[in-house]
N, C-alpha and C positions, 0 to 999 in steps of 0.2 A: 100576854105576848110570849113569856117563857114557856107556858103550857103549849102554845102553838109550835114553838121551835122544837120542843121535846117530841111532840107528835110527829112532826116532819122528820126528825132524826130517827125515830123508831121505824117510820115507813121506809126510809133510806136503808137502814140496817136490814129490814125485812127483804128489800129488793136485792141487796148486794151480798148479804151474808146468810140469811136464814135459808134461802133456796139452795145455796151451796151445801149446807149441812145435811140436806136430804140425800146427798149422793156421797159415796165413799170412793175417793180417789187415792187412797193410801197405797194399795197394791201397785197401781200404775206409777205413782211417784217413786215407790221403792225400786221398781224396774228401771225407770229413767235414771235415777241416781246411781244405780249399779252400772248402767251402760256408760255413764259419764266417768265413773270411777275406773271402769275397765278400758277407758279411752276408745270406746266405740264411736262416740259422738263428742263434739266440743260443747255444744249447747243446743237447747230446744226450747221454744216458746209455744204455749198452747192456750186456747181459749174456747169457751162454749157460751153461746147465748140461747136462751129458751124463752119464748113468749115475750120477746122484746127486752129481756133483762140479761145482762152478762152474769152468769151464775158461777163461772170459774175461769180464772186466767192466772197463769203462773209461768215463770221462766226458770230454767235450770241450766247450770254450767256456765261457761265463760264465752262471752262475745269476743274477747281478746285474751287468749291463753297466756301469751308472753307477758302482758302487763297485768294479768289477774283482774281483768275488768269483767264483772259478772253480767250475764244477760238479764234483762228486765223485760217487762211487758211493753216497754216503750222503745226497746232497742230495734233499730231498723235492719232488715235483712233484704237482700235481693230476692225478689219473688220468682224470677225466671218466668215460666209460662203462665203462672197465676196472674201475670200482667194482662193476659188476654181478656178475661171477663171485665177487667177494669177499663181497658181501652174500648171494648165493645160498649160499655155503659156510657163512655164519653161520646161515642158515635151516635148513640140513641138520644143523648142530650142535644147534640148538634142537629140531629134530625128533627127534634121538637122545636128548636129555637129559630132555625133559619129555613130558607127555601131549599136547602139541601135535602135530597130524598134517597134513602137507601135502596129504593126499588128502581132507580135509574142506572144506566150504564156507568161503570166505574171510570171508563175512559173520559167521561165528561168532567171528572174532577181530578185527574192525575196528570194533566198536561204540564210539561212537555213529554212526560214518560209515555211509552207505548208498549203494549204487549207484543211479544214475538209469538207468532202463531204457527204451531205444528199441527194442531187439530182444533176444530171449532172456529168460532168467530169472536173477535174482541168485543163487538157490540152486544154480545149475549151475556157478557160478564157484568152482573149487577153488583153494587156495593154489598148487598145482602149476601151474595155468593162469597165475598171475601170474609164476611163475618162467619159464615157457615162452612168455610173450607171446601166449597164446591165450585170454585172458580175455574179449576183446571190447572192452577199453578202447582209446582212440585214442592217437595220437602227440601228446604234450603236452610243452611245454618253457616255462620262464620263467626268464630270466637277468636279474640286476640287477648294477649296478656301484657300487662304494663311493663314487665321486665324483659320483654322480647322486642327488639327493634326491627319489626317486620312491617312491610307496607301492607295495609289492608284497605279494602274498598269502603267508601261511604255508601249510604243506602242507594243513592241514585246510580252509582257505578255498578253496584251489585245487581240492581234491578235490570239495568241495560244488558247485563250478561246472562242473568238467570230468570228474568221475568217472562218466562215462556208458558204458553198454554199447551200442556202435554195431553190434555183431554178436552173435549167440548164441555163448556160450562154446564153444571148440573148433572153430569154423568156419575161422578164419584166423589165421595168425601175424602180429600187428601190433605192432611195436616200441613199448613204452609205458614212458616214464619214470614215469608215475603208478603203474603196477603195481609198480615197484621202490621207489617212495616208500611204497607200502602195505606192502611187505615190511619196511622199516625201522620203520614204524609198528607192525606186528605184533610185531616183536622187542621193542620197548619195552613194549607191552601185555602180552606173555606173560612176559617176564623181570622186569618191574618195574624195569628199569634203563634209563638213557639209552642210545640206540643206540651212541654213542661209547664208553661204559663197557663195554657188552656186547662190542663188537668188540675192544676192547683186552684185556679179561680172558680172553675165550673163544677168540680167534683170533690177535691180533697177538703177545701175550706167548708163548703156546705155540709159535708158529712163529719166535720170535726176530726178529720184524719191528719193530725198535727205532725206526725212523724212519717208521712208518706210523700214521696217525691220521685222525679224521673231523672235518671242518668247521673247527676252530679255525685262524685265520689266523696266529697267533703261538704257537709252541711253544718253551719254554725248552730250549736245548741242541740244537735241530734247525735246520739250514739249509734254508730253503724257497726254491725257485726263483721269481723274479719272472716275471710273464707279459708277453709282448710281442706286438705286432701285426705284420702282414706287412712293415712298413717298419722293424721293430725299435724302434718307439716303445713306451715303457713303458705298460702297461695298469694300470688300478686293480684292486683285488681284485674277483674275479668270483665271484658267488654264485648258487646256485639253490636251489629249495625242495623238491627231491626228493633227500634225502641219500643214500639207498641206491642211487640211480641214477647219481650223479656227484660226490659230495662227499668221496671218500676221497683222501688224499694218501699217497704212498709213494716210497721211493727205489728205484732200479733193483736194488740189492742185495736189498732186502726183496721186491721183486716177483719176482725169480728164485727166492727161497726159497718163495714162494707157488706158483710154477710147479713147483718140485721136489715140493712137497707133493701137487699134483694129478697128478704122475707116480709117486705112492706112495713117495716118498722124503722122510721127515720124521717128524713127530709122528703116529704111527699110532693114537694114542688118540683123536684128534679125530673122524675119520671112517674107517669101514672101507673096504676095497677095493671092495666091492660098491656102496657109495653113490657113491664117486668115479666108478666106471664108469657108473652110472646118470646122473649129472650130464652126462657126455660122450656120452650115447647116447639119452637120452629123446626119444621122438617121439610126439606126439599123432596117432594114426593117422587121425583124421578131419579134421585141419586142413590147409589149404593153406599150404605153405611157399613163398612166391612170390618172395622176394628172393635175390640172388646166384645161383650156378650149382650146382644139386644140393646145396644146403646146408640144414642143419636148425639150429634153435635148441633146445638141450637145456635144462638147468637152470642158467642163468647162462653158458652157453658156446655159441658157434657151433661146428658141426663139419661137416666134409665127409668122407664115408666113403672117397672115393677122389680124392685130388688128385695125379694123375700117379703113382699107385702107393703113396701113403701116406695114411693117415687123418690129418687135421690138426684140431686143436682150438684155438680162439682167441677173443679179443675185442679190439676196437679201441675207442679213445675219442677224442673230439675236441670241443673247445669253444674259445671265445676264449682264446688264450694257452696252450693245452694240446693235446697229441697223445700218444697212448700205444698200445702194442700188446703183448699177451702171446700167445705161440704155443707150442703143444705138438705134438710129433710122437711119440705114445706108443710106437709100434713101435720107434723108435730111442732112446727115453728121452731126448729132447732138449726143452729148454725155452729159449725166447728172449724177452727183455724189452727194449723200446725206449721211451724217454720223451723228450719235447721240451717246452720252454716257449714254444711258438709253435703256432698252429693250422696244421698242414700234415700231414694224414693220409696224403696220397699219398707224401710223403717218408718218413714213419714206416714205411709199408708197404714201401717200396722198400728201406730199410735192413734191415728184418726179413727180407725175401726174400734180400738179399745175404748176411746172416749164415747163413740156412738153407743156401745153396749152398756156403758155405765149410766148414761142418761136415758136410754131406751132399751131396757133389758130384754124385751121380747123381740128385738130386731137383731137379725144375724146377717151382718153385711157381707156381700160377696167380695172376695179378693179380686181386685182389678187385674185383668190379664188381657193385654193388648191383642193377642192372637187367639183368644178363647174360641172364636168361631171358625178358625182355620183348621184344615185337616191335611194330612199328607196328600200330595198331588195324585198319588196312585188311586185315590178314591174317586177320581173323575177322569175317565178314559178319553174325554174330548181333548185333553191336553197332550195325549200321547202323539208322538210323531216328530218329524224334522221341520224346523222353522228356520227361515232364512231371511236376512234383511240387512239393515245398517244401523250403526250407532253414529249420531251426529255430535261431533265435538268441535265447536266453533265453526271453522270452514272445512272440516274434514268429514267425509262419509266413510266410516270404517266398516268393512264387510264383517258380518257376524252370522254365526249359525248356532242354533240351540237345538239340542237333541234330547227330547223328553221321552225316556224309555219306561216301559211297563214294569221293568225289574227293580225300579226304585232308584235308578241312577239318572242324573241329568248332567249333560256335558255342554258347556258353552265354549265356542271356538271363535276367536277373533284376532285381528292384528293388534297385539298389545304393545305396539311401539310406544315408548314412553315420551319421546320427544318429537316434535313436529318435523324437525330437520331430517329425521330418518326417512320420512315419507316424501318430502320434497326433493331429496337427493336420490330417490328411487333405490335406496339400499335394500337388499334382499332380507327382509325381516320375516322369520317364520311365524306362522300362526301359533298362538298360545291356547292350550286347552285346559279347562278347569272343571273340576267336579263340583257341583253346587247342590245345596239343599233347596227344596221347594215345598211351599204350602199353598193351598187354594181355599178360597171362600167364594162360591158362586163364580162370577166372572173375573175375580181378582186372583192374581198369582204373585207371590212374594218369594224371594230367594236371596241368598248371599254367598259370595265366594271371594277368595283372595285374587287380586288383579291390579290393573292400573289402566290409565287412559292418558292420551297425549294432550293434556291441558297444562298451560303455564301456571294455572292457579293451584294445581295439585302439588303438594310437597313430596317430591319423589324420594327424598331421603328416608321417608317412612314407608313401611309396607302399607298397602291399602286394602280395605274391605270394599267390595263393590256390592251395592244393594239394588236388587231388581224389584220394581213395583209395576206390574203389567196388568192391562185390562184386555180380556178376550172378547172380541166382537167378530163373530163368524170365524173366518180363517186367518184372522189378524190378531197378533199380540202387540200391544203398543203401550208406551208409558215412559218410565224413567229408569236409567241406570245411574246410581249415585255413588260418588267416591267419598269414603270416610277414612281419615288417617288412623292407622293402627298404632297409636302412640299413648303415652301415659296421660296426656291431656287431650281434651276434646278440642278440635280445631275447625272442622268444617263438614258439611254435607253439601256437595255440589251435584245438582241433577242435570243429566244429559238425556236427550231424546233417543229412544230406541223403538224401531218398528220392524216386526218380523212377520212374514207370511208363511202359512203352512204349505209344505211342498207335496 
């Protein structure tokens, strides 16, 4: 009996320790410790699994600087958008267990909510389009802070305001937190359980993710990393109203277990191999995937078919006080997880890439660049000219002109009245003109400029950045103009419909 126990112990040591000794993490650990010493980051937790075995996991720094609480591999961090592949996995479990079908119209499952239609048809929006970010919804975000007594929308109220179809379904891959908010809403409607309860019983417990949960800011027996700003000042609790898009907390140990599961090492009863492959390969053949470099968004995952010789699958997350990344290299059966309690996605990606190189020296990962395939708009003369139309803000149609010149200058001209009362009282408000930058990728135009719009949701005490995301079809440019507060904290991205015709 003692001999059997000894053999089992040796096998366990081989699995957890011997494999780790084959790799040298000392330089990376030195770098991380220096960055903590230099107060660049408060803490970081990292983990790697290969061939179904966790070969390295370690935490550095403090989860709570003020009370000198060290981070551990069991410390839970808010994952931000790394919540999305986890929510997508739950949807696929629901698809397997019930009569629910991801290929049916989403409106079948979201009653009493309804899409507002600017373009396309609501019946064309399938649940799979929400998973794939090709529904036609815009880029929405609303973040609130526990120390600010501000009224914020719950999900239903937010969707009633901003749940608009800005493009026909399947036309364009446009990242949408509202879409993933709808997915957690669907899970609750279909299962009859709270999103947090469904996730715990159907996913977290089966995968032994003991330090993973949704939303709750205090969990008995679980250490939760506090959030910090760029100067390591303590941030208040950070909240958002799209749970499935960004409100999942997890430890690096749990996250690497989730990665192992998506490399088909784990509880095989949850999802079959075919479904996991689909999540990492699904492409809407009619949609424009315009961000990153030859990258697609599957069902909850980004994937690049060839990143210097390897298919890679990943998701990153970032919000105030949180950065995270999970990366899979399926051919080599490698999963990597990195989490920080500070907003620094560039650093998070850098550490992920360094870990990739240590376990796979022949692999040279490409730096993720969201606008890698975009070029200056002057490279495409079809955009040149005068465009005229309207911006729709609630019940207002705001006249707008866009002058795209061949000399590299773009001018947008519209009635930038900040408050609705100006319009209703017919006050003579002059047009505001702004110079903006513009990039293009095939039929997609993106640009940004300082401005404002007459929405009660916008906090006009801050300056605003206005983000344009337009799609060119013939002599029409249409899509979204979104307001973002130019403040020290992230607060919102509110999308509004804009449609312009070439003159």
